[in-house]
C-alpha positions in Angstrom: 113.8 72.7 145.3 116.1 75.6 144.9 114.8 78.8 143.2 117.3 78.4 140.3 116.0 74.9 139.5 112.4 76.1 139.7 113.2 78.9 137.2 114.8 76.5 134.8 111.9 74.1 134.9 109.4 76.9 134.3 111.4 78.1 131.3 111.5 74.6 129.8 107.8 74.2 130.3 107.0 77.5 128.6 109.3 76.6 125.7 107.5 73.3 125.2 104.1 75.0 125.3 105.1 77.5 122.7 105.7 74.8 120.0 103.1 73.6 117.6 99.3 74.3 117.5 97.5 75.4 120.6 94.9 73.2 122.4 92.0 74.9 120.7 93.3 73.9 117.3 94.6 77.2 116.0 97.9 77.3 114.3 100.1 80.4 114.6 102.4 81.0 111.6 104.7 82.6 112.3 104.4 81.9 116.1 102.9 84.8 118.1 101.9 85.2 121.7 98.4 86.1 123.1 97.0 86.6 126.6 94.4 83.9 125.9 93.7 81.5 123.1 90.8 81.6 120.6 87.9 79.6 121.9 85.5 79.2 118.9 85.3 75.8 117.3 85.5 75.3 113.5 82.0 73.6 113.8 80.5 77.0 114.7 80.7 77.8 111.0 77.9 75.4 110.3 75.6 78.2 111.5 76.0 79.9 108.1 72.7 78.5 106.9 70.8 80.4 109.6 72.7 83.6 108.8 71.6 83.4 105.1 68.0 82.9 106.1 68.2 85.8 108.6 69.6 88.1 105.9 66.6 87.6 103.7 64.3 88.4 106.6 65.9 91.7 107.4 64.9 95.2 106.0 68.5 96.0 105.2 68.5 93.3 102.5 65.8 95.1 100.6 67.5 98.5 101.1 65.3 99.9 103.8 66.7 102.1 106.6 70.2 102.5 105.1 71.9 105.2 103.0 72.0 104.5 99.3 74.8 105.1 96.8 75.0 107.2 93.6 76.5 104.8 91.1 80.1 104.4 92.5 81.9 101.3 91.6 82.4 98.6 94.3 84.8 95.7 93.6 84.2 92.6 95.8 86.8 90.0 96.4 86.2 86.4 97.5 87.9 84.5 100.3 90.3 81.5 100.4 89.5 78.7 97.9 86.3 80.5 96.8 85.1 82.2 93.7 83.0 85.3 93.1 79.9 83.1 92.9 79.2 82.9 96.6 79.3 86.8 96.8 76.3 87.0 94.5 74.0 88.0 97.4 76.4 90.9 98.3 76.8 91.8 94.6 73.0 92.0 94.0 72.4 93.9 97.2 75.0 96.6 96.3 73.2 97.1 93.0 69.8 97.4 94.8 71.1 100.2 97.0 72.6 102.3 94.3 76.1 101.1 93.7 77.7 99.6 90.6 79.2 96.3 91.8 82.0 94.4 90.1 83.1 90.8 90.7 86.8 90.5 91.2 87.4 88.2 88.2 90.2 86.4 89.9 88.6 82.9 89.5 89.4 80.6 92.4 91.2 82.3 95.2 93.9 79.7 95.5 97.0 81.2 93.8 99.7 83.7 94.6 97.9 86.9 95.7 100.5 89.0 93.9 99.7 87.2 90.6 96.0 87.4 91.2 96.3 91.2 91.5 98.5 91.6 88.5 96.7 89.2 86.2 93.1 89.8 87.1 92.2 92.3 89.8 94.0 95.3 88.4 92.1 94.8 85.1 88.7 94.8 87.0 89.7 98.0 88.9 90.6 99.7 85.7 87.3 98.8 84.2 85.4 100.1 87.2 87.4 103.3 87.2 86.8 103.9 83.5 83.0 103.0 83.5 82.2 105.1 86.6 84.7 107.9 86.2 85.6 108.0 89.9 87.5 106.2 92.6 86.3 102.8 93.4 85.5 101.0 96.7 87.0 97.6 97.7 85.2 95.0 99.8 87.0 91.7 100.6 85.9 88.7 102.6 88.5 86.7 104.5 91.6 86.4 102.4 89.8 88.7 99.8 90.0 91.5 102.4 93.7 91.0 102.9 94.1 91.3 99.1 91.9 94.4 99.1 94.1 96.1 101.7 97.2 95.3 99.7 95.6 96.8 96.6 94.6 99.9 98.6 98.2 100.3 99.5 99.3 99.9 95.9 96.7 102.2 94.4 95.8 104.9 96.9 94.8 107.3 94.1 92.2 104.9 92.7 90.6 103.7 95.9 88.1 105.7 98.0 87.5 103.1 100.7 88.5 99.5 101.7 86.2 97.3 103.8 87.3 93.9 105.2 85.0 91.2 106.4 86.7 88.8 108.8 90.0 89.4 107.2 93.2 88.6 109.2 95.3 91.3 107.6 97.5 91.7 110.7 98.9 88.1 110.7 98.3 84.5 109.7 96.5 82.8 112.6 94.1 80.0 111.6 92.7 76.6 112.6 94.8 73.6 112.1 92.5 72.2 109.4 92.7 75.5 107.4 96.4 75.7 107.9 97.1 72.3 106.4 94.9 73.2 103.3 96.7 76.5 102.9 100.1 74.7 103.1 98.9 72.3 100.3 97.9 75.3 98.2 101.2 76.9 98.8 103.1 73.8 97.5 100.9 73.8 94.5 101.6 77.4 93.8 105.3 76.8 93.9 105.0 73.8 91.6 102.9 75.6 89.0 104.6 79.0 89.0 108.2 77.9 89.7 110.5 80.9 89.4 107.5 83.1 88.8 107.0 83.3 92.6 109.3 83.7 95.5 110.2 80.7 97.7 108.3 82.1 100.7 105.1 82.7 98.6 101.8 82.4 100.5 103.5 83.2 103.9 103.9 86.3 105.9 107.6 86.1 105.3 107.3 86.7 101.5 108.9 89.8 100.2 106.7 90.4 97.2 104.8 93.6 96.4 101.6 92.1 97.8 103.1 91.7 101.3 105.0 94.9 101.1 101.9 96.9 100.2 99.9 95.2 103.0 102.3 96.7 105.5 101.7 100.2 104.4 99.4 102.5 106.4 96.0 103.3 104.8 96.3 107.0 103.8 94.0 109.6 105.2 92.5 110.0 101.8 90.8 106.6 102.1 88.1 105.3 104.5 89.0 102.0 106.0 86.7 99.6 107.8 87.3 96.3 109.5 84.3 94.1 110.4 85.0 91.1 112.6 83.3 88.5 114.8 84.6 87.1 118.0 82.9 83.8 117.1 85.2 83.3 114.1 85.9 79.6 113.7 88.5 79.9 110.9 90.9 82.7 111.9 91.8 84.5 115.1 89.5 87.5 115.2 92.2 89.6 117.0 94.1 89.7 113.7 91.1 91.2 111.9 91.3 94.6 113.7 93.1 97.8 113.0 92.9 98.6 116.8 91.2 101.9 115.9 87.8 101.9 117.5 86.4 104.3 114.9 87.3 101.8 112.2 86.7 98.4 113.8 83.2 97.0 114.0 82.2 93.8 115.8 79.2 91.8 114.8 77.8 88.5 116.0 78.1 85.6 113.5 80.5 83.3 111.8 83.5 83.7 109.6 82.0 82.3 106.4 78.6 83.8 107.2 80.1 87.3 107.2 79.4 87.5 103.5 75.7 87.2 104.4 75.6 89.0 107.8 72.8 91.6 108.0 74.6 93.7 110.6 77.7 93.7 108.4 75.6 94.8 105.5 74.3 97.7 107.5 77.8 98.8 108.4 78.9 98.4 104.8 76.1 100.8 103.7 77.0 103.4 106.3 80.7 103.2 105.6 80.3 103.4 101.8 78.1 106.5 102.4 80.8 108.0 104.6 83.4 107.5 101.9 81.3 109.3 99.2 83.3 112.5 99.7 86.5 110.6 99.0 85.5 109.4 95.5 
């Protein structure tokens, strides 16, 4: 076969492979290239029960061996399709180690992020600022972390630090199952809000303030932290990093279990203490 024909066949093969979800079940939206594909299965997330049990057996859960706070406000934001309820462990732990925790108040995280911020989260932040008299800290799990970084971009004068837990703030790359659910949620958002949201709402191509703020660099006046796991069965962990080794922290565990991960809790305590001077 001539060299020209071989080149043509290779190009056709690469084009075919680039379409649709990859073999491991991760959907890329919009399509993006990687050196290798994510290998962790969605079934790995079933290990969350073990992570919760492990947390209760670790000294960090009871506030031992970690720096404590001095009453600063910490707003915690839930992940996709979740409410503040499952963050109760994190909320209570933050209170035990000397912080003043606040649930986000957004209800179910299944609406336009821009509207959730405007209608609910900004009110919670204002309350935390007023009651503590200082800048607040943001902690978000999964999609909640993406929202947290957007808020940090919108309100740099009000936020001392932002911590993300398994949050794909650098792009939307998820398992096929989660992608289909997210698409259904997007259709519902468009149906319920009509002209109140943009046509590309709930995608990386939206041009709302939420997406625009997410693209901004975190200012030097704010401490940022990105905690991730290579065993993430929901999103591609490579999109959960800032690519700054002083800011990115890897822990073993699952995506869902990140909200109960004892190593993540240790990192959170250390990073909140580091941000104390920025309050």
